N, C-alpha and C positions, 0 to 999 in steps of 0.2 A: 585568483580569478573569481571563484565562486563566493569568497568572503565579501567582495564588493557587491555582488548580486544580493546577498542577504540584506545588506543595508538598504538597497533599492527596494526590495520587496517589503521590508518593514515600513518604509515610507509609503509605498503604494497601499498597503493593507492597514496602516495605522497600528501595526503590531508593536507592542511594548517589549523591550528586552527583559529577560528574566521570566517570561511567561512559561509556565509548565505545560507541556503537552502530554496527553495520555496516548501512548502508542502501543498497539498490539499487532502481532504478526500472524499471517496465515502462510504456512510453508508446506512443502512436500515436493515429491518428484513430479515430472511431467505427466499430465493427464490424471493427477490424483484428486482433482476437484477443487483446487485452490480458488480459481476465478469464480466458479459457481457459488462456493461458500462465501467468498468476499462479497459478491453481488447481493446475495440473500441477507448477509449481515448488514450491509449498508441499508437495504430496504427496511429491515427489522429495527435498527437503531433510529432511522429516520421516522418510522412509524411511532416510535417511543418519544419523539420530539427532540432528538439529539442532532446536533450538526456534526456530520462526519466528513472527513476527507480521506483520500486514499493515495497511496504511493505504490506503483507497480514496477517491479524490476523486469526489464526485458533483456534478452540475450542478444548481443551483437547489434545488427542493423534492424531498425524498425522505422516506419514512417507513418505519421498521422496526417500528412499532407497528401494532396492528390495532384497528379500531373495535370498541367493545364491551368491550375488556379494561379492567381496573381502571386500569392505567398510562395507557392512552389517555384515560380519563375524567379522570384527574388532570391530564394535560397540557392537555386542552381546557378544563378548569376554570380554567386560568391558571398552573399550576405552572411555574416557570422551569426546574426540573430534576426529573427523576424517576429514581430508582434502582430497579432490579428485581433482587432477590437471591434465589437458591435455592442448594441444595447442589451443583448442577451448573455454574452460571455466574452472573455478575452483569453488568448493563449500566447505564450512566448515559446518559440522553438529556438533552441541553441544548438548549433552545429559544433560537434566536438573537435573536428579537424585536427586530430592528433593529441588533444588534451586528455588528461587522465579523467576517468569517470568520477563524478563527484560522490562523496561518501553520503550515506543515508542521512546523517546528522546535518549535512549541508543542505540537502533537499528539504528536510523537515523545517529548517530555519526559514525557508522561503514560503511556507504555507501560511495562509490566513489563520487566525485563531479559530479553533473549533473544539468540540467536546472530546472527539476521539479521532485518531488517525489509524486507519487499518493499513498495514503494510503487507503487500503480497510479494513473496519471494524474499530476497535478502537473507538466505538461510544462515549465513555466518555471523550476522550482526547480533548484538547482545540483547536486544529487546525481547520480551517474552512472546512466545508464539504457540500456536496450535498447529500440529502437523496433520495434514490430510492424507488419508490412505484409502485407495480404492482397489478392489480385488483385480480389476482388469487394467490397472496402471502398468506401464512398462517396467518400472523398477519397484520391487516390494521390500527392499532392504530399508529398515528403519533409519531415520536420520539420527546422527549422534550429537547434535547440538545440545548443550546443557540448558539453553534458554527455552527449549520446548517443554511446556508445562502441562500439555494435554494432547490428546489424540482425537481426531474426528474420523471415523472409519465407516465404511459401508459393509464391513464383515467383522465377525467376532475376532478378538485378539486375546491370546493366551499369555499369561504371566507378564502383564503390563502393569507397572507400579503407578503410572500417572493416570489421571482421570481419562476415561474413554467415553466419547459421545457418539451417537449415531450421526453420520455425516449430514443427514437431512433434518436433524433436530435443532433447527436454527434458534428458536426461542431459548432453549436450554443453554446452547453455546453462548448466546448473547448475554444471558444472565451470568454465566461463568466469567466472561470477559469484563462485564461491569464490576463484578466483585474483585477480580484480579487487578483492575486498573483503579479501583476506588471511585468509580463513576457512579454518582447517585442516580437511581432510577427516576424517570420522569413519566412513566407510562400512565 
């Protein structure tokens, strides 16, 4: 099902097959600062003149639509997909209706060409990631994914072999991500 969508998105975006994407993840437990760091990194990379896309994993049910809108009415009437299009943006909502959640690689294949894709969540996927840790997060246990190449923390960490950055030191974290992904600086 999703493989066909990739071909459609390539046509819409003019994406050529074989294009390499630079992907880097931001992961951590709930309330560890993932979304704030992702938001600040998008702003930093954009300030540096880079085109950035993001993918955010959500757990279970979420809704980007609002009750009462035409698109909401289309979906609740049974439409499997609803596209909303304007001169400022477009969005495609796909109702899973019992289908298996698509893999990250399938979602990445649907994105337009860009310099960098920041992926929030997807702890178990193989792309390189930075793990966020906050002292007041619900869970303090370190994640054990081998793809975690650095830590961003708001408190000191002892005996950590990987690079550790201050959670709010966004320019330094951005520099690290650019080096890890081989992305040339444009600042």
